[in-house]
C-alpha positions in Angstrom: 89.3 74.6 121.9 87.3 77.2 123.8 89.4 78.0 127.2 88.0 80.1 129.7 88.0 83.8 129.6 91.5 85.6 131.0 91.0 89.3 132.4 92.8 92.3 131.8 92.5 95.1 133.7 92.8 98.5 131.3 93.6 100.3 134.8 96.6 97.7 135.5 98.4 98.1 132.9 101.6 100.6 132.6 100.2 103.8 131.1 101.7 106.8 128.9 99.3 109.6 128.6 96.6 107.3 129.6 95.4 107.2 133.2 93.3 105.8 135.1 89.9 107.2 136.3 86.5 106.7 138.2 83.2 104.8 136.6 80.3 103.3 137.1 80.0 101.1 134.6 83.6 99.9 134.4 84.6 96.6 135.4 86.5 96.9 139.1 85.2 100.4 139.2 88.6 101.9 137.0 88.5 102.9 133.7 91.5 104.6 131.6 91.2 106.8 129.0 93.2 110.2 127.9 93.5 114.1 128.9 91.5 117.2 126.7 95.0 117.9 125.8 96.1 114.5 124.7 95.6 113.1 120.9 98.0 109.8 121.5 98.5 107.2 124.4 99.7 103.9 125.4 98.5 100.8 127.4 100.8 98.2 128.0 101.9 94.8 129.6 104.0 91.2 129.7 101.2 88.4 128.8 102.0 86.0 131.8 99.6 82.6 129.7 100.1 80.2 127.6 101.2 80.9 124.6 98.4 79.8 121.5 95.8 81.4 119.5 93.4 84.0 121.5 90.0 85.7 120.6 90.5 88.9 122.3 88.1 91.1 122.7 88.1 95.1 124.0 85.7 97.0 125.9 85.4 100.3 124.8 83.4 103.4 125.1 82.2 104.2 121.4 81.3 107.9 121.7 79.2 109.7 119.4 81.6 112.5 119.1 84.3 111.7 116.9 86.5 108.6 115.0 89.2 107.1 117.3 91.5 104.4 116.6 93.4 101.8 118.6 95.9 99.7 117.5 95.9 96.1 119.4 100.1 95.5 118.9 102.2 92.5 119.7 106.3 93.0 120.2 105.6 95.8 118.0 103.6 94.4 115.5 100.5 95.7 114.6 97.8 92.3 115.0 94.6 94.5 114.9 92.6 98.1 114.4 89.8 99.3 116.3 88.0 102.3 114.5 85.3 103.8 117.0 82.6 104.5 114.5 79.6 103.3 115.3 78.8 105.6 117.8 77.1 103.2 120.5 77.6 104.9 123.7 75.9 108.0 123.5 78.2 111.8 124.0 80.9 109.9 126.3 81.2 109.9 129.8 83.5 108.3 132.4 80.1 107.1 134.1 78.7 105.7 130.5 78.6 101.8 129.2 81.0 100.2 127.0 81.1 98.1 123.5 82.9 94.9 123.0 85.5 94.9 120.0 87.2 91.1 118.8 89.5 89.8 117.8 89.9 86.4 116.2 92.9 84.4 116.1 95.6 86.6 117.4 99.2 83.9 118.2 100.8 85.8 121.5 103.5 83.9 123.5 103.8 83.8 126.8 106.4 86.9 127.9 104.8 89.3 124.4 104.6 92.6 125.0 100.8 93.7 124.4 100.2 97.4 123.6 97.6 99.5 123.3 98.4 102.2 121.5 95.1 105.1 121.0 95.2 107.4 118.0 92.4 110.4 119.2 90.0 112.0 116.5 87.5 114.9 118.1 86.7 114.8 121.5 86.2 110.6 121.7 89.0 110.3 124.4 89.2 106.5 123.9 87.6 105.5 127.6 88.8 102.0 127.5 87.5 99.1 130.6 89.1 95.8 130.1 90.6 93.0 127.9 89.8 89.6 127.5 91.4 87.1 126.4 90.1 83.4 125.4 92.4 80.7 124.0 90.9 79.3 120.8 94.1 77.0 119.9 97.6 75.9 120.9 100.7 76.5 118.7 103.6 74.2 117.5 106.4 76.6 119.4 108.3 79.3 118.3 107.8 83.2 118.2 106.4 85.7 115.9 110.1 86.8 116.0 112.2 87.5 112.5 114.1 83.9 111.4 116.7 83.1 113.2 120.1 85.0 111.3 117.8 87.7 110.1 119.3 91.0 111.8 117.9 94.5 111.9 120.0 97.1 109.7 117.2 100.2 110.9 114.8 100.8 112.5 112.8 103.9 112.9 110.4 105.2 115.1 109.9 108.8 115.1 110.5 108.6 119.2 110.5 112.1 120.9 109.5 115.6 121.0 105.4 115.4 120.6 105.6 117.9 117.2 107.7 119.6 115.5 110.5 118.4 113.1 112.2 115.2 112.5 115.5 116.4 113.2 117.0 114.8 116.2 115.6 111.3 114.6 118.9 109.3 114.4 117.8 107.4 111.0 116.7 110.1 108.9 119.3 112.5 106.9 116.3 115.3 105.7 112.6 115.1 106.0 109.7 118.2 104.6 107.6 116.0 107.2 107.1 116.5 110.8 107.0 114.3 113.8 103.3 114.5 116.0 101.9 112.0 118.3 105.6 109.8 117.5 105.0 109.5 113.9 105.8 110.9 110.9 103.4 112.9 109.2 103.2 114.6 105.3 100.2 117.0 104.4 99.4 119.7 101.9 101.5 122.1 104.5 104.4 119.3 104.9 104.9 117.5 101.5 107.9 116.7 100.2 110.6 114.2 100.4 111.3 112.1 103.8 115.1 110.5 102.8 116.9 108.0 105.7 120.7 107.3 106.6 122.4 105.1 103.7 122.1 101.5 104.1 125.3 99.2 104.1 124.1 95.8 102.4 127.7 94.9 102.0 127.9 90.8 103.4 123.9 90.9 103.3 121.3 89.1 101.2 116.8 88.7 101.0 116.7 93.1 102.4 113.1 93.7 103.5 111.5 96.8 104.1 108.9 96.8 106.3 107.2 100.1 107.3 103.1 101.4 109.3 101.0 103.7 107.9 97.9 105.0 108.2 95.8 107.8 107.0 95.4 110.1 109.7 92.2 112.0 107.6 92.0 111.5 104.4 89.6 113.2 101.4 92.1 112.2 98.5 91.5 113.3 94.6 92.8 111.8 92.0 96.3 111.8 90.9 97.0 113.4 87.6 94.2 115.2 88.3 94.7 119.2 89.4 94.3 117.9 93.5 95.6 114.7 93.0 97.7 113.4 95.4 100.2 110.8 95.4 102.8 109.0 98.0 105.5 107.1 96.3 108.2 104.8 98.6 111.2 104.6 96.5 115.1 103.5 97.1 118.5 105.1 96.1 121.5 102.9 95.1 124.8 103.1 94.9 125.0 105.0 91.7 122.1 107.0 92.0 119.4 105.0 90.4 115.9 105.3 91.5 113.7 102.0 92.2 110.3 102.6 93.2 109.3 100.2 95.1 105.3 101.7 95.2 103.4 105.1 94.6 100.0 105.3 96.8 97.6 106.9 94.8 92.9 107.2 95.0 90.3 109.0 96.3 88.6 109.3 99.4 90.3 107.8 103.0 92.1 105.5 101.1 95.2 105.2 99.0 96.7 101.6 96.8 99.8 100.9 95.9 99.9 100.8 92.1 103.0 98.1 92.5 101.7 95.8 95.1 98.7 96.7 96.1 99.4 97.6 99.5 96.2 99.8 100.9 96.9 103.0 103.7 93.6 103.5 104.9 92.5 105.4 107.9 92.1 103.9 111.3 95.5 102.3 112.4 98.6 101.4 111.0 98.6 99.4 107.9 101.5 97.6 107.7 103.4 97.7 104.6 105.9 94.6 103.6 108.6 95.1 100.5 111.5 92.5 99.1 114.1 94.4 98.7 116.0 94.3 94.9 119.6 92.9 94.9 122.6 94.1 93.4 122.8 96.7 95.9 125.7 97.6 98.0 124.5 100.5 99.9 120.7 102.3 99.0 118.6 105.4 101.0 115.4 104.6 101.5 113.1 108.0 100.6 109.2 108.4 101.0 108.2 111.2 99.1 104.3 113.0 99.2 102.8 115.7 97.1 99.6 116.2 99.6 97.1 119.2 98.0 95.5 120.0 101.2 96.5 120.5 104.7 93.6 118.8 106.4 94.8 115.1 103.9 97.3 113.4 106.7 99.1 110.3 106.0 101.7 109.2 108.9 104.5 106.6 109.1 106.0 104.5 112.4 108.2 102.1 112.7 110.6 102.0 109.3 112.5 98.6 109.7 115.1 97.4 107.5 116.5 94.2 107.6 118.1 91.5 106.0 120.6 87.8 105.8 123.8 88.1 106.7 125.2 86.2 103.5 127.0 82.9 104.1 129.6 83.2 101.3 128.1 81.0 99.0 128.6 83.7 96.0 124.7 83.4 95.5 121.8 85.5 96.6 119.2 86.6 94.9 119.4 87.3 90.7 119.2 90.9 89.1 115.9 92.4 89.3 114.4 92.6 85.7 113.6 95.6 84.1 111.4 97.5 85.6 108.9 98.9 82.9 104.9 101.0 82.6 102.4 100.8 80.1 99.9 103.5 79.1 96.7 103.0 77.2 95.1 105.5 75.4 91.5 104.8 74.7 89.1 106.6 72.1 86.4 108.9 74.0 83.5 110.1 71.8 80.4 113.1 73.2 77.3 113.3 72.1 75.7 116.8 72.8 72.6 119.3 71.4 73.2 122.3 69.4 73.6 124.6 72.1 75.4 122.9 74.5 78.8 122.8 76.1 81.2 119.6 76.8 82.9 119.5 80.4 85.3 116.1 80.7 88.4 114.7 81.9 89.8 112.8 78.5 92.0 110.4 81.1 89.4 109.0 82.7 89.5 105.5 81.1 93.2 105.9 79.7 94.9 103.6 82.5 99.0 103.7 83.1 100.7 101.6 85.6 103.3 104.5 85.9 103.7 106.0 89.6 103.5 109.8 88.7 100.7 109.6 86.4 100.2 110.7 82.7 100.0 114.3 80.9 98.4 115.5 78.0 101.9 116.3 75.7 100.1 117.3 72.9 96.4 117.6 70.9 95.9 118.3 67.3 92.2 119.0 65.5 92.1 116.4 62.3 90.6 117.3 59.1 91.8 119.3 56.3 90.0 122.4 57.6 92.4 122.3 60.7 95.7 122.0 59.8 98.2 122.8 62.3 95.2 123.9 65.0 95.6 122.8 68.4 97.7 123.5 71.9 98.1 122.3 75.6 96.3 124.5 77.8 95.1 127.0 75.5 91.8 127.3 73.7 91.6 127.0 70.2 88.7 127.0 67.2 87.9 123.9 65.6 86.5 123.8 62.3 83.4 120.9 62.1 83.4 118.7 59.5 80.3 120.5 57.9 82.0 123.9 58.0 80.9 125.2 61.3 83.3 126.4 64.5 83.9 126.0 68.2 86.0 126.6 71.2 88.2 123.5 72.8 91.0 123.6 75.0 92.8 120.5 76.8 94.7 121.1 79.7 97.8 118.7 80.8 95.7 117.0 82.6 92.9 116.3 80.3 90.1 118.6 81.1 87.9 119.5 77.8 86.1 122.3 77.2 84.1 122.8 74.1 81.9 125.4 73.2 80.0 125.8 70.3 77.8 129.2 71.2 74.8 129.5 68.7 77.2 127.7 65.7 74.8 124.9 65.6 70.7 126.2 66.2 70.8 125.6 62.5 70.8 122.2 62.6 67.3 120.6 62.2 66.1 117.8 64.1 67.9 114.5 62.6 70.6 116.5 61.7 73.9 116.2 62.7 77.6 118.1 62.6 81.0 116.9 63.9 84.8 116.7 64.5 87.6 115.1 65.3 91.1 115.6 67.6 93.5 113.4 68.1 95.8 114.2 71.7 99.0 112.1 73.0 99.6 111.5 76.4 103.0 110.6 78.3 104.4 109.4 81.3 106.1 111.6 83.4 110.2 112.2 82.9 110.6 110.7 86.7 108.6 107.4 85.6 110.0 106.2 82.3 111.2 103.4 82.5 115.4 103.6 82.9 117.7 102.5 79.8 120.8 101.4 78.9 121.6 102.2 74.9 124.8 100.8 73.3 126.1 101.9 71.0 128.9 100.5 69.2 130.3 101.7 66.0 132.9 100.6 63.4 135.0 102.5 62.0 137.2 100.7 60.0 139.2 102.0 57.1 136.5 101.2 55.1 134.5 103.9 57.0 136.5 106.7 55.6 137.5 104.3 52.4 141.5 104.6 51.6 143.7 107.3 52.8 143.6 110.6 54.3 143.4 111.9 50.6 140.4 109.7 49.2 136.9 109.1 50.8 133.7 107.3 50.1 131.4 110.2 50.8 128.0 108.2 51.8 125.1 109.1 49.4 121.7 111.5 51.2 122.0 114.4 53.1 125.8 115.7 53.7 126.4 115.9 57.5 129.9 117.6 56.9 133.3 116.1 58.5 131.7 115.4 61.9 135.1 114.2 63.3 137.6 116.6 62.4 139.5 114.4 60.8 139.2 116.1 57.4 137.5 114.4 55.1 133.2 115.1 55.2 130.3 112.9 54.5 132.0 109.8 55.1 130.1 106.3 56.9 132.3 107.0 59.8 130.5 110.5 59.6 127.3 109.7 59.5 127.0 107.2 62.2 128.8 109.8 64.4 125.7 112.0 63.3 123.3 109.4 63.8 124.0 109.0 66.9 124.6 112.4 67.9 120.9 113.0 66.0 119.1 110.5 68.5 120.8 111.6 72.0 118.6 115.6 70.5 116.1 113.7 69.7 115.3 111.9 73.1 116.4 115.1 75.2 113.7 117.3 72.7 111.4 114.9 73.8 111.7 115.5 77.7 113.4 112.3 79.0 115.0 112.5 82.0 118.9 112.2 82.1 118.7 110.1 85.2 116.9 107.6 83.3 119.3 107.1 80.1 122.8 106.0 80.7 124.4 106.0 76.9 127.4 103.2 76.1 129.8 104.0 73.2 131.9 101.1 71.7 134.1 101.6 68.8 135.5 98.4 67.1 138.4 97.4 64.2 141.2 95.3 64.1 145.3 96.0 63.7 146.6 93.8 60.7 149.4 92.2 63.3 149.0 88.2 62.7 145.5 88.8 61.3 144.9 88.2 64.8 145.8 91.2 67.4 142.2 92.5 68.6 141.3 96.3 68.8 138.0 97.5 70.4 137.0 100.5 73.0 134.6 101.4 75.6 135.0 105.5 75.4 132.4 105.9 78.5 129.1 105.9 80.1 127.6 109.3 79.7 124.1 110.6 80.7 121.9 111.9 78.2 123.0 115.4 79.1 126.5 115.3 79.5 128.4 117.8 77.3 131.4 114.6 77.0 129.2 112.6 75.1 129.1 114.6 72.3 133.2 115.4 72.6 133.1 111.8 72.8 131.8 110.9 69.6 133.2 113.8 67.1 136.9 113.1 69.0 136.6 108.9 67.0 138.7 108.4 64.2 138.9 105.9 61.7 141.0 101.6 62.3 142.0 99.0 60.9 140.2 95.8 60.4 136.7 94.8 61.3 136.9 92.8 64.6 133.2 91.8 65.6 134.3 90.0 68.2 136.4 92.3 69.7 133.3 94.8 69.6 131.1 92.5 70.7 133.5 91.6 74.0 133.3 95.0 75.1 129.7 95.6 74.6 129.2 92.7 77.0 131.6 93.8 79.5 129.5 96.6 79.5 126.3 95.6 80.2 127.4 93.2 83.3 128.8 96.9 84.5 125.3 98.1 84.4 124.1 94.9 85.6 121.3 94.9 88.7 119.8 98.5 88.1 116.4 97.6 86.3 117.3 98.8 83.1 115.4 98.2 79.7 119.0 97.1 77.4 119.4 97.9 74.2 122.3 97.8 71.6 123.1 99.6 68.1 125.8 97.7 66.5 127.2 99.5 63.5 129.1 97.9 60.7 129.7 98.7 56.6 131.1 95.4 56.3 132.0 92.1 56.7 133.9 90.9 60.2 137.4 90.8 58.0 140.1 90.6 60.6 143.1 90.4 58.1 144.9 89.1 54.6 146.4 85.7 54.0 147.0 83.6 50.7 145.0 86.1 48.4 142.0 86.4 50.6 140.6 88.0 53.5 140.4 86.5 57.2 136.3 86.5 58.1 135.1 86.0 61.4 131.5 84.0 62.1 128.9 83.4 64.8 131.4 80.8 66.5 133.8 83.4 67.3 131.1 85.6 68.6 128.1 83.8 69.3 128.9 83.7 72.9 129.2 86.9 73.3 126.3 87.9 71.3 124.5 84.9 73.8 125.7 86.7 76.7 124.4 90.0 75.4 120.8 88.7 74.8 120.1 86.1 77.2 122.1 87.4 80.5 121.8 91.0 80.4 118.3 91.1 78.1 119.7 93.0 75.4 117.5 94.4 72.3 119.9 94.1 70.0 119.5 96.4 66.6 122.1 95.4 63.9 122.6 98.0 61.2 124.2 97.0 57.6 125.4 101.3 57.2 125.7 101.4 52.9 125.5 99.2 50.2 128.8 97.1 50.9 127.6 96.0 54.3 126.6 92.2 54.5 123.2 91.3 56.5 124.0 87.9 56.4 126.8 88.2 59.4 124.6 91.4 60.6 121.4 88.6 61.7 123.6 86.8 63.7 123.4 89.7 65.7 120.6 90.7 65.0 116.9 89.8 67.4 114.5 92.3 66.4 113.4 90.8 63.5 116.4 91.0 61.4 118.9 93.1 60.7 118.6 96.1 58.5 120.6 98.0 55.6 120.7 101.6 55.4 122.1 103.6 51.9 122.0 106.9 53.1 122.4 109.3 56.0 119.1 110.2 56.1 118.0 106.6 56.1 120.2 105.8 59.5 119.8 109.0 61.4 115.3 108.2 61.0 116.3 104.9 62.4 118.7 105.4 65.1 116.1 108.0 65.9 113.2 105.9 65.8 114.5 102.6 67.7 115.5 105.0 70.1 112.5 106.6 70.7 111.6 104.7 74.5 109.5 107.7 75.4 106.1 105.6 76.9 103.4 107.5 75.6 100.0 106.8 73.2 97.1 108.8 71.3 94.2 108.4 71.7 91.0 109.8 69.0 88.0 112.3 70.8 85.1 112.6 68.7 82.6 115.3 69.1 79.0 115.2 67.3 76.3 117.8 67.9 72.5 116.9 67.4 70.1 119.2 65.4 67.3 120.1 68.0 65.4 122.5 65.7 61.9 121.5 64.0 61.5 121.7 60.2 58.4 123.8 59.2 57.2 122.9 56.1 54.0 124.9 53.9 51.5 122.5 51.5 48.9 125.0 49.5 45.6 123.4 48.7 43.9 123.9 45.8 40.5 125.9 46.4 37.5 125.4 44.4 34.7 128.3 43.9 30.7 127.0 42.5 
């Protein structure tokens, strides 16, 4: 359907900062514009026509001397953005002409508030003549308002003093950003973090975040390079766990979210929407920026959090699955002339979805002549297959240089020489996935064997009396030492302590009627918590080997960690069968029917990767295989193997390696001499 043209003169709207002035070519003889000192303004009115779908046309002067933008807003929601970049109307004059800009299928209900938001660029003062509306379709009632029952928990519009800090914004707890044109702006001089007040989700489900964002001025460079730029939107829950909703990176005038693919670009505000993870009782929203240049600017506005009241059904969304990242380092090959060098970036064809990108953490030259050669960020000499040398540097951002000087000029045309390098790239510590690592340790009497004066020394490299019980190099000592080594290995690799929770459960079982279980959760620790080591070295032996008791504690520990978006891993260590007593001349053993439900909950409900490890020759893999879901339980027979296994299986750092091959091609001419026979008569 198509209706009559309805005209709203711009000068008839309610004006804020815009002002009306005469214009020779303006409809009705007047237009609105910004003043010489003004950089933004609004013009608004109530829509008095019938509800429906409308084609909306704005008549605006599009000048040569700027690329200003105008947003069309219905009830606070941006429904269209116009960028004045066609430069069709000269240098700008109140008596100049106007260009038309049309938006199709705009839903407007009678009584809705219409608003034009103008953002000046350069000397383009946004001269607006009129708005035209043509109805193109009917709607079956309703409105563009939020779903009935949804409540708004926070709205921040950054209204206030036009330029300055955000200290008087009711919902902003702290900010490195600044206020401009009633929005929060970040640039190279004002980057960092904007933290909003805590939001209590008690009694609510289906929380959502919406916000507007736009690029005021671009020129961005790829994140992970020296002058890279990034904006990250994240949540911090009641336990301090961080969930990244999106990280925006890119080049030029647009940034793209690595999680959702949403875009922030130049022009009008782009509306961003996120469904917030379930399982949080409260959280704080943070917007984090790392902008390299003062002239690169991004603005945020209309930050809103909504949620549905919980009807008390006990339902709600399931807890989020693990937040993981991927990284793929790809081999590189360079072919150069005998006097040419290399200046390139080896990361350009490597990929990752890690919000913070990746960096080079290790470099080494391959080949027997290059043993031990290579360092990140330092020049080193590499020896080629042909015995020649050149100088190489590779920095953390992947910038590669090679200079062979004149060392290859002896190569003739068709001859080559070459060398290879290997490099490792790693996601930043703060972007590594969250992990919950639970160690379930068998402390039955057999782990020290006998009494306080008799022991069974576990073979391999001695670890000493780790727990101070007066007995050295026992199975229990080896278990404790192995866990400590795994923790220290993670610290040495630069793992972020905030991204790793470590749980310790011990189990044994006292023989009171052969059924009394005995297991204990000793705590949850950060990676660098001194109490973790103290707790481990304080573990002493118990009685029987009650698998079920330990697995019940393990299940409950993972339940306490539920909802933090972590990758769950369990390490179940035992030196024997699950004996819980003695009767009628024989041991009483548990089997999978006793602890199968605990194993199923750990593996399925909480998605844990279960490593079952038999410690010593008396361990029984038949029982441990009932637990393991990683291709079968493994048995270790000495302390060195146990430590190596724990270090390897807890190596959770996301990194990858690739090879660089450099081929130098000869360009010289091979001279030949041919002596011919002579004859004289």
